[in-house]
N, C-alpha and C positions, 0 to 999 in steps of 0.2 A: 623577275630573272627568268632567262632562257632555258632550254632544254638541256644544254650541256652544261650549263652551271649548277642547274637542279642534279644531275648525275652527278657529278664532284662531289656535290654536298651530300646526297645519299651514301655513297661509298664513305666519306667521311666519319659520317652518323654510324653506319654500321660499324668499323671500326673502333671509333670510340666505346662503342657499346660494347664490345668485346674485350676491349683493354680492361675495362670497370672491372669485369668477372674474372681479370686473372688468377689463377688458383695459387700461384705462390704468393702474391700479394695478401689473397685473403685469408693464407694461412697465417702468414706474417700479423697480419692485423688481429687473430684473434688467439694465436699461441705466442707465449714467451715464456723464456727460462730467468729464473730469478735465484740463483744459488742451487738448492735443493730443491724450490719449489716450481712447478710446473703451471702456469697460470693458462687455463682453457677458458676463454670465453668469463663465466662469473664463475668457475669452479677452480680453487687451487688447489692444489694434489702434492704430497709429499714423496719427493721419490724415493726416503728412504727406507718407507715402508714395502718397497716393492724388489723383489730378487731379478725380477727381470722387465723389461719392457718390449712389447710387438708390437708390429706394425702390420696391419694387413688391410687388404681392399679392392677395390675395384671401380672400374667406370674410366672414362674418357680423359679425365681429369686426375685421376689418383695417382697415377706417375708426379705430375707436377708438384700436387700436393705433398705426395712422399718427398720428395726433391726439397721442399721448404723445411718441412717436418726433418729430415736428415740435416740440415746445415742447423737447426735449432737444436736439437738433442746430440747429433753426432754418435759417440760411441756409446752412449747410453742406450743405444736401441740395441738389443741381443740377437733380434733376429725378424724377417719379415717378409711376404707374398703380396704383392701385387699384382694385377691383373688387368691389363689396358688394351685396346682397340688396335690393332696394326697402326705403324707409323706414330704412336703416341708416346712409347717409350722413353725411359729416362737410364742413365747411366750411374749407379749408386751403390756404396758402399755395402751399407747395412741391411739392404733389401735384396731380394731378388724380384726385375720387372720382368712379368712374361706378359708376351703378346697374345690375343685371341682372336676368335670370329665375333664379328658384330654386322647386322644387326641378327643375323642367324648364330644361332650359338654351333661352335664346334671343338673338336676333341680338345685340343689347346686347352680350350677354357676348362672342361671337364678336368683335364690334369692340374692345371692351376688352381680349382677350386678345391680337388682333394688336398692338395699340399696345405693349402690355407688352411682347412679344416682339421688336418692330421695336427699341424703346427700347434693350432689351440688347444686340441683335444690333450695333447702332451701336457700342456701348460695350464691347464686349467684349473688354477688353484687363487686362493685369495691372495695370495703374495705377486700375482701377476698382472701388471699393468698393461691393456690393451689398447690400442689407437687402432682404431678403424675409420679408413679414407673412403668415403662413399659419393660417387657421381653420376651421372646421367649416363645410361649405357651399362650399369653394373648389373641390372637382369640377363643380358644375356653374356656378359663376360664372366659371370660366376654361376654356370649352368652346374648343377649336381643334381640330375635327376634323380627323382624318389626310387627304391627297390623294386626291380625289375620292368621299368622303364630305361629303353635303351635312347642314345642320342639320337638315334636317327627318328626316332617316335617324339622325341622333344623337338627337332628339327622342324619336323613337318607340322607340330601344332602351334611351333612359334609362326611359321609362314603363313599358316592359313589366320592366326589371329591379327598378324599384321595386314593383312589384305584384306579384311573383311569389314573394314573399318570402324573396329572397336575402339572405346578409348584407353589411354594408356592405365587407367585405373582397373577397366576391363580386363585387360592383356595381361596386367601383372595380379590380379586376385587368381587367374588360372595358373599361373607362373609358380604362383605361392606354393599351390596345392599338387604340383609337380615335380618338387623339388624337397632337396634335405638341407637347405642353405637359408634359403627366404623365406620370409613372415615369422622374423624373430628367431629361427632354427640356429642361424650362426651363433647368436646371443646362448641359445638354449647348451650349444658344445661346449663353450668357452666358461661359463658359471663353473664355480662362483669368481670368476677373474673381475677385476675393476674394467669394466670397457666404458671408453668416450668414442663416440662416432662424430667425426668432422664430415659436415654431408652438404654438397652441392646441389642444389634445388634442380631439379628439369621439370619438374608437374608443377601445373598451376596450382596454387595455394599452398603449397608447399607442405603436402600431407606425408608427414613421416614415413607413414607404412607404406607409401606405395612407390617414393623415391626408393630406385632400385630393387623394389618388390621388397621393402625395408628389411634387412638381415637382422637388424638389432633391436626391432621395433614390434611390440605386441601388433599381433595381426585380429583385426576387426572382419574379416570376410571366412566366410568356411569352406568347406566342399559340397554345400548346397549351392552358395552364389558361383562357384566356379563351373557346375552343371548349367545353372541358368545362365550364364554368359554364353558358352557353347551355343546352348538351343536356341537364344536369343538372335545369333546370327545363322543361326541353322547349318553350322559344321560340325553340332555333336557326333553325326553319323561319319563326318568324314574324317576326323581325329582318329588315331591308330587305336585298334581295340583296346592294348594293354593302358593308353591312358584314360579311357571311360571305362576298366574296370578299377582302377586305381581310386578315380574319382567316387566311382559310386561305392566302394568300398568305405569310402569314408564316411558317405553320407551316412552309412549304415554303421557308424562309430567302429568298423572292423579297422581302422588303420588309425595310428594317431592324430587331433589335430594338430594345428599350429598354434604356441605360445599364444594367448590372448592378453589383451591389455590388463595390467592389474595380476599378472602373472609374476611367482617370486622368480623367475629367471631373470625380470628386469630390475629388480633391486640393487644391482648392481652397475644398472648402465644409464648413460646418460648420453642423449641426443643433440647435437648444437648445430643448426644451420648457419654454414658461414657465408654461405652468399647465394642470391637466386636473380630469378627474369627481371624482379622489380628493381633491382641495383642498376641491370643493365640499362633497363627503359630511361631509369633516371640519367643516366651519361649520355643517351642518346639524345633526351630534351635540353640536356645542358649545351651539349655539342651544337644542336640547332640553334638555339638561342647565340650561340657567337658567331654563328654563320648568317645573322641576321634575320634567322626564320622565326615567325610564331610557333613555340610549340605547344601542342594541345594532346595528352595521353588519353586515349578511349576507355583503355583497359590493360591488365597485365592476367586479364583470364580469359585471353581469347581462343577460341577451340570450336568445332564444328569442321563441317567438309571445307578442304582447303578450295577449292575452287569455287563455293558458295561465299567464304570470307571475302575472298579476293573478288569477287564481284560487290558485294556491299563495301568492300572499302573505294572501290572506286567510283561508286555512286557517290559516296561521301564527298571524295574530293573533288566529283564534278559539283555538287551544291558548292562546296566552297569557291571553288572557282569562278562560278555564276552569280552568288548572294552574299560569299563573305560569311554565311554560317555553317558553321558554330564559330569558327575563327577566320580574320580577315588575312588574305596575302597578303607578303608572301609568308606561308605558311608551311609547317610539318605537322602530320598527325601522326601520332606513334600507336600501337598497341604493341602488346607483349603474349605470348602464349605458346599452344601449341595444338597445328590442327590436324586432322586425318585424311587418309587419302582412300575411299573403295575402291579397288583395283579392279577393273574391267576389262582392262585392254592389255597389251605386251608390249608398250613402249618402255621409254626409259625417262624417268624425273624422280622426283621428289615432293614432299610436299609442298617445300617454298615458291620451287618451280612454277609449280599446278595453281598456285596461288596467283604470281607473277603474271601466268601466260592468261589465266581466266580474266584477271583485272584487264591486261592489255586489250585484250578484245570487246571491252566495255570504254575503253577511253580511244579506240581507231577512229572516231568521227570527232572527236574533241576536238577545239582550235587552241584552246587555253594551255599554256604549259604546264602539264604534272607527268609525275614520274612515281614510281611506285617500286618497292623495295620490299622482298621477303627474305629472311637469311637466316640461315639456322647458326647459332653462336658456337658450335662445334667444329663448323667448316666442312661438314659433311652433310648432304640434303638428299635424304634417300641412298642407294647402292649408287651413288655417281661420285664423280669429282669436284662438283661443286657445291657452294655454301647455300647458294640460293640464285635470286637474280633480281637485277635490277631494269626495270621495264617503263617505257614513256609511251605518248602518243602515237609514235611511228612505228612500235615494233612490228604491227601487223603488217601494213604496208612494206615495208623491209623484208618480212619474211617470204612475203606472198612477191618478192621481186625475185625471189631465189624459188620462187615453183612450191612455195610451202604451203598447204592449208591449214592454220593453226587451229581451226574450230576442229576438224578432221583429229588434228593430232590431240587436242587436248581430250576428246570421247576417249583416244585411245592411251590416256594417260602418259602420252609421247612429250612433254614440255623440254626436254631437252633438245631435242632433234631441232627445233624450232630455235630455243632461245639460244643454243649454241653458235652456229653461224653467222648470225646476226649481233652476236656479242654482248649478250645480255647478260649472260651468265657471271656470277661474281665470284672470286676463284681466291677463295683466303689459304686455302692449306687446311691441315690440320691447325686448331689454335689452342688446342691443351686444355679447353676449358667445357663447357656445355650447360648451358642455363634455356634452353627452349630456342624459340624464334622471335627477332625483332620485324613487327611490319612497322612499314612506316607509308606515307602518302606525303609528296611533296609539290607544293603550289605553288607557282610563279607572281 
């Protein structure tokens, strides 16, 4: 297979993976109504036991999830508040869908979170059924800072965490301890209501307490852990003073900890994973096979520095092209997960674009037909309008023809500036879903 054919295949594989984790379809697969009984995965709920049904939640996919849920339950839903990223809203009859900032929280997110928590607190009774819709991006979209912490202080802390190279687990450990909604605290406000959280995972391994910072899950981390993260990445002294003070008070037991696993808060809470990165990778594999490529999945737990992962993926593809190991061409090597970027420059890009550009640099002197793609399933890669990028062995040469130095731009975290003019960005627009990233290496 030649480059043009491989590039078309890569794009088709990316779209197949995204369609496989469509939130509306996943809700319909996991939730159904049979008379007065609501079937939620393995649970059967008698709706006659509840005076009201509330729907709350946040994340990039939450509006699409809410739309499907409203189609199932209709007027049985009493009220609801959903908060999503700009451009991801749906028009619903029974719920308010509000837009807010992502990845850095804004005042709209704070107000949406206040409304959500006020609704739950008002109806925190055993005859209330609360359906919580959680997906990736929820941590940023549901910001409700701890007492005394301003939004600007939380914004600065978030930016520092996003730029220092911390993992999502580490970032959310801090977020949970400067919040009144994360780390099981939403469930604590709503107790003793019966809560079912329907969760679309965007975290490697699907840890419930990390996805959207676990608003309905017992928190296994502590204030001490949050302090350790900030010190590990040497940003403890850079975060606002009030954030340090709140965390220090927590370590001294002057502030109540987040509710932990086993806390009675969670006696009436059930958390259900309805979709994840594994399903997207499986769909990608199926599509690759249908296009005549031999698929091989490396991992759905891919993490690490984006440029380093891109380099490794390129060398694996080169090995396949030269020796047929570990799979004979034509082949499609797949992985899923979420890499990180340690920001050192002032350029424009995202982790998928940075991964792809790093891979392209390793492919620049290869004669075989190789295409590498890295795509965010949410349709947004970093603070850009691209979902990611699809590069090949000619990407670097095409960039240099335009007077660009890919290596220099990579050093400045400026992958978008290189990949946009050569046409190697993948622009899907908002997809309404979010299960991390799909990585692929196609070898002809």
